[in-house]
N, C-alpha and C positions, 0 to 999 in steps of 0.2 A: 683403396684396397688394403685390406688388414687381415688380422687373424683373430678369430673370436673363439672363446671356449668358456665352459663352466658347468654348473650343475643347477638344476631346480631340486631343491632339498626337500626330503621327508620332514614331517614335523619332529623337531629335536635333533635333527641331524646336524653334524658339524664337519667342516672341511679343513684339513690340515694346510697350513701355509706352505708346506713343501709340495703339496699337490698342486696348488695354484701356481707355484714356482716352476714346477716341471711343465705344465701346460704352457706357461709363457716361454720357456726356453724352447719347447718343441715348435712353437709358432713363430719364433723370432725372425726367421727368414721372411715371413709374410709382412712383418712390420718392424723394420729395423729403425724406425724414427721415434720410438717411444712405447711405453707400456703402462697399463693402468689396471686396477682392480676394484672390485665392489663386492661386499658381503653383507647379506641380511639374513633375517631368519628364514627367508624362502629361498634365496639364490646366492651363488657365488659366480661372479663374472670376471673373466680375463680378457683383455684387449691388448694386441700388439699393433702398432700404427705404422702405416705408410702414408705419410702426409702428402695429400694431393689437393684438397680444398680446405680453406681456412687453415693456413699453416700456423697461425698464431694462437688461436683460441679453440682449435678443434679437436683437442686431446679427449680421449674416451676413457671411461664411461661419461656419458652425458646425463645430466640430471635436470628434472623439472616436472611439474605437475604431479608430484608424488611418485615418480618412476625414475628408473635408471635404465639406460640403453647402451648397448655396444653393437657396432655394425661393421660388416665387411662389404665393400662395394661402393657404388655411387648412386645417389638419387638425382637423376638428371633434371627433374622438374622441381628442383629445390626453390628456385627463384619464384616459380609460379605458385607453389604451395604456400611460401611465406606470404605472398600477396593476398591469397585467399584466407589467410588467418591474421587479420589486422590487429586483433585484440590479444594475441599471444605475445608475452614479453620474452622474446628470443634472447637468449644469453650469448650465443656463438654465432659464427658464420658457417657452421658445419652443415653440409647437406643431409646429415642424419638427424638433425634436430627436428625438423618438421615431423618426421614418422613418430618421434617421442610424444608429440603432443596430439597427433592424430590418432595413436593407439588408445589415448585416454578418452578421445572424444567419439571415436567410431569403433564399434565392435569388430567390424571387418574393414581395415584400412588398406589392404592390399591393392584393391582396384584403384586407388588414388595415387599409387606410386608408379613412376615410370623410371625404371632403372634396373640395375643388376645388384642384388643384395642378399645377404644373410643377416638377419637381425635377431637379437635377444633382448627382451624388456622385462625387467623386474617391476611389476606394478604393486605398490604397497597398498592402494586404496581397494583394488579388486582381490588382492591376495593370490595373484597368479604370476606365473612366468610364461611369456609368450615368445615362440620362435617363428620367424617368417622367412621364407626363401622365394626368390623371384621366380615367376612362372615358367621361364625358360630353363631354369637351373644353371644360370651363367655362373653364379657364385655357389660354392659348395657348402653343405652343412650335414653333419652326421650326428647320430645319438646312440646311446646304448644305455641299458639298465645297469646301475651301480648300487653298491651298498648304501649310499647315502641318498639315492634318488635317481633322477635322469640326468646323465651327462651328455654334453654336446661339445662339438668342436669343428673348426673349419676343415680338419684333416684327421682321418682315423689314426695316423701314427701319433697324434698328440694324445689321444685317449689311452693308447698302448703305452706310451712313455710315462704317463702320470699314474699308471696302475689302475686305471678306471675300467679297463676291458682287458680280457685275457688274449694272448697271442695264439689264437686257434684258428686254423685255416680250413675253410669248407673245400674239400677236394673236388666237389661237383662243380663248384663256381670256377675252379681252376680249369676244368675240362671246357666250360663255356668260354672262358678266356681264350683258350687255344683255338676252339673252333670258330669263335665269333669275332675276336679281336678285343672285346670288351665284355662287361657283364650288365645285363639289362635289368632294370627295376630297382627296388629299394634295397634288397639284400646285398651286402658286400661279400668279398672273399673272406672276411673276418667274421667268424661266427659270433653273433650277438651285436654286431655293429651294423646299423641301418643308415642308408641315405635318408635325410628328411626329403620328402618328394618335391620336386619343383612346383611352385605355386602354393605350397603348404602354408597355412596359418595354424600353428599347433599351440594349443592352450595346455599348461601344465599346472595342476593344482595338487598341493601336497607332494610334490615330487613325481607325480604320475599323469599320464595323459588324460585330460578332461574333455577335450574337444578338438576336432581336426576339420578345417575348412579347406577346400581344394579350389584352385583357380587355374583354369586351363590357359595355355600360352596363346592360343588362338581363339579370339572372340569374333563374333559376327560383325561384318563390316560392309562397306559399299565401295565399289570401283566402277568406273565407267566401262561399258562394253565396247564402245568405239575406240579404235586403236589410238587415234590423235588425241582424243580427250584423255585416254588413259595414260599417254606419254606425259602429258601436262600434270596430271594428278600425281604420277610417279615422281616427277622432278620435285614437286612440292613436298611430298612425304619424306623422300630420301634426304633433301636439303635440310628439312627440319631436324630429322634424326641425327645427321652428321654434326649440324650446329650444337645440338644438346650434347652430343658425345665428345665435343671439343672443350667443353666447359672444365677448365682446370686452372690451377694456380701454379702449375709447374710445367716445364717444357714437354711437349708431345710430338709424336711423329707416327709413322704407320709402317706395317709390313706389306710389301709389294711384291706380288708374284707376277707371272706373265699371263694371269687369268682375268676373266671378266669382273668378278666380285671386288678385288682390291683395286682395279683400275677405276671402277665406279666410285669407290671411296676416294680415291686420289683426285678424281675430277672435281668432286664436291669440296674437298679440302682446299684444293687450289683455288676454287671460286670464293670460298668463305674466309681465306686468310690473306692478310696483306703481305706477309713474308713467305718465302719459298718453304714448301712442305719438305720435310725430312723423311725420306723413304729408305727402307732397308730390305734388300734382297739377298737371298742365299742360293749358292750353286754348289756343284760337286766336282770332284777331281776325276770322275769316270765319264766317258762318252757313251756309256750304255744307257743313260737316261737323259731325257731332255733337260737342257740348261736354260733356265728362264731369265738369267741375268741380262742378256742382250735385249730380249723383248721388253723386259721391266725397265731398262735404261732408256729405251726409245720412248716408252710411254712417259716416264718421268720427265725426259727432255722436253716433251711436247707441252708441258705445263710449267716448265721452269722449275721443277722440284730439285732439291739436293738429293743426289742418289748414292747411297753407300752399299757396296758389294762385298759379301763375304764368301770365302771358299771353304767348304768342309771336306776335309780329306779322310782317307781310310784311317790314317795314323790318329788324327784327332778323335775319330770316333771310338777306336779301340781304347784310347787313353781315358776318355771321359764317359763312355757309355755306362759304366757302373754308377756314376753320380747322376746321369740323366735318368736312368731307370729308378734310382733311389727316390727321385722327386715324385714318382708316380706311386704313392703309397696305396692309393686306390687304383689298381693296375688297368691300363688300357695299352695293349701292345700294338699300338699304332706307330709305324716307323717314322712318322712325321714328327714325333717327339724329338728326334735328332736335330733337324733344322730349326725347329722352334725354340729348343733349348739354346742352341749356339746364337740364333738372332737375338734373343733376349739378352744373353751374356754380353754381346756387342752393343746393343742399343743402350743398355743401361749407362754407358759412358756418356750419353748425350741427352737422354730423356727419362722420364719416370712413367710416362703414359704412351701406348701405342694403340692405334686403331687397326683393326684387321677385318678381313672379309668373311669370317665364319658366319654361317647362316644364310648366305646368299643362295646356295644350291637349294637348301631346304625351303626357304621362303618362295623362290621362283622357279622351282622344279628343274633343277640343272642336271641331275644325274640321269644317265641313260637307263638305269634300273627302274626309275619312276615310269618311264615311257614303256618299258618292257612289262612291268607289272599291270599297267593300265590297258594293254591290248585286250581285245574281246576273247572270251573263250572259244577255241581251246589254245589260242596263241599266247596268253598271258603267261609270264614267267614270274612267280612270287619272288620277292626279295629275299635273299640270303637263304635259298632253298637248300644249299649245300654248305657244310662246314668245311674249313680249310684242311682238315685232317681226314674227311671222308674218303674212302678208297685207298688210304695210304697203309692200312693194316699196321697201325702203330699204337693207337691209344688202348688202354686197358678197358675203358668205359666206351663202348661204341654205340650207346643208346642215343635216344632222341631228347633226352631231358634238357640239353643245353638250349633247346628252342623255346622253353616255357615263357621267358620274359618277352621275347619277341611276339609270340602267339597272343599273349595278353594284350600287348599294344596294338597288334593287328586287329583284333576283335573289337577294340574300343574306337578304332579310327572310322571316320564317316566321310561322306562326300563322294565325288566321282572317283573312279579309279586312280586317276593321277593324284588327287587330294589325299586319298586314303594312304597311298604310298609316302607321300610327303609326311603326313601326320605321324605314321609309324616312326620315320626317322626323327621327327621333332621330339617324340616321346622317349627314344631309346638312344640311337646313334649320336644325336646332338648333345644331350647332357652327359652321357655316359662314356663318350669317347671324345669328340672334338672339343667340347668346352672344358672338360676335365684336363685334356691335354694342354690347352691353352693356359688354364689357371696354373696348374702345377709347374709347367716349364718357365712361365713368366715370373711367377712369384718365387721360384727358387733363386732369382736374381733381383728381387725387389722392384719389379716392373708391373705396372697395371695394364691389363689388356681390356680393350673396349670393342664391342661388336655392334656397329650401327644397324645392321640387318636385323638383329635380334631385338627389335623395338616393338611395343605393342601396336602402335599405329602403322608401322610398316607391315606387320603381320596381318592386321585386319584388311589393309589394302590388297596385300598379295594374294591372300586366300579367297578374297571376293572376285579376283579376276577370273573370266572365262577360261577354260583349259586352251582355247586357241591362242590366248595371248601369253600363256606360260610355255607351251610347247608347240613348235611348228617347223616343218621342213626338216624333221629328223633331229632338231636342236631344242634343248631346254633353254630356259631363261629368255624366251624369245623377246618379250617386252624390255627387259633390262638390256639386252643386246642392242635393240632398236635405240633405246635411250643413249647408250654409250656410243653408238655409230654417230649420232648427232653432236654429242658433248665431248668425245674424246676419241676421234676416228684413228688416232695413232695406235690405239690398243687393238685394232683389227678385230672387232668383236664377233665377226661372222666367219673369221678364218678358222680352219680345222687345226686343233692343237692337240699335242700328245698327252697333256695332262700331267699332273705333278707326280713325280715318283722319287724314290731315294734308292741308291744302288746297294742296298744291303745284301741282296742275294749275291751280287758280284763280289762284294768284299768278304762274305762269308765262304763263298766258293774258293777264294784264295787261300783260305785257312781252314778248309774243310775237314780234313783228317785231324788237325790239332784241335779244332773247336769241337767237332763231334766226340772226340775222346773226353774232353773236359765236361762238356754239357751232359753227356750220358752218365757221368759219375755223380752229378748233383742229386742229392737225396730226394728232392721233389720230383725230379724226372722219373726216377724209378717208381714213384707213387702213381704216376698217371700214364707212363708209357713203358715200352719194352726197350731197355737201354741198347741192346745190340741192334734193333731196327732204328734207333735214333742215330747211332754211329753210321749205319749204312745211308740214312737220309742225308747227313751232312756231306757224304761223298757224292751225292747227286744234286747238290745245291744250285748248279747252273740251270736246272729245270726250274720253270717259274713257280709251279706249285710246291715243289720241294723247298725252294728257296724261301718262299713265304712261311712254310711250316717251320723251317730251320730258325728263322728270325724269331718266331713266337716261342720256340722252345728256348732259345738263348735269352730272350727277354725274361721268361719265366724263371730260368736258372738264376739269373742275376737278381731279379726281383725277390725270390724266396731267400737268397743269401742275406739281403738287407732286412726285409720285412717279415719273413718267416723265421729266420734264425737270429735276427738282430746283429748281423756282422757288419763290419766297416766297409767302406767303399773307397779308401784311400789307396787305390792302385788301378792298374788297367784291367781290361777284361780277362787276360790270361792270369794275371797275378791273383785276381779275386777268385776265379774259378779253380785255379790251381792250388788254392789254400787247402782244399779237400782232397787233392790227388794223392 
């Protein structure tokens, strides 16, 4: 896991050393173990390294076959790719070296890779620069037009810090953020900065786009229709994925909740490791939300795992929330950023890699909204039919424009009603919220996050299952639950659970008047909402809908302070917002 940035240059263009240095400084948190650059007539590449595989010789850029490569992520089938290339004189043990050679031999090398990655390759023989992003969008990559050509980076804030993009905010996208919690599609909140789409293989010639190939995250596959046979096949595909995701030259652990997905990862890690698995769980100081620590500890104890618990308090949250929000330069107002950031800060003292359960719901139909959307007409309920601020009479823009990204993904989804709902989330919610959150919160602390459910073979298997093995008895993830029942019954996979929550509404309610006054004064809030109604809303934060809306407004005020105005975050919530009081 690293940071990458650079430019595909126009003919005759030059890049100042200070610009490359600014990119490296902005991405240093992603790669604290080293940095490297490469400049040619076609490209300027910058890499900051978090050393995970091949600690001795894996520094980047990598060179070979008339090309230079920088990469962020992991190629899990590195060993298998090397075995398939017996004539290649590999110079390092880096998992990113096989793609360097594959890109020279194959016009479209993405289908050969099994992993999470964002890659940039300067190919001197073909005279092009190639950008590639993994099909699920696990690893981020952004681009923008610059005076010298096309600039790209792992994070938008690096493009802004280097002066390659202007700090202009698209207000319509901020409304989408408030209504939806994230922004869907390629456009970001920064005018002119775009996400490179998941699965994209982008060819740049003379500093401009020449070709774009798309690779969907879910490809046709096969799965048994008989339940017993499907359970055997599920065991094989998950075990293989977890084994691949454990390949590392540094210590690794996992994030364990009280849920199905992380319990399944734990069961397989315990099977595949000779030493006890190290698992981390977060809980809160409020009884208003379910505390998963006891359930997680019972599950960990059942497989002999080492279990570390952390408690997140209201005081901790007010103290560090500006820094947490600052990590989300591409904003996702998901309150799960709070425990994810604190877990990563704790875990970095013991490990550099953590496995987590992101993607389990999307692969195996875990969310209730999938089943509701799959009901026959007229009983079906479209997903996210209502925005968080609908009916609150607060936003200046009360139109439906914020739905555009969702509707595009919905129209492109295929399969059964259940599968269409899952595919919509795979195209939007997953890369633009969950994976964005995981990447930024972990990389803020130099920790690599890995997601075994988001593997091409797992996806092929899961989406080939009949609906009755995905959802049954009013529960999603039916087959996964059955597998866990046999392999780790202590996880109680068929027990009704309250679900994961963060007590942000209760915390906000306790500071409602104070926060309402501060948030309402933030310049960005006046752009999108009525400040007087904002103050009133914070006085009603004990109501669940009002509490969710208050959280998103607070997030936006803090986010804009850092990424809209370029303000510092060396203070608590009240100090940061009070600077403009």
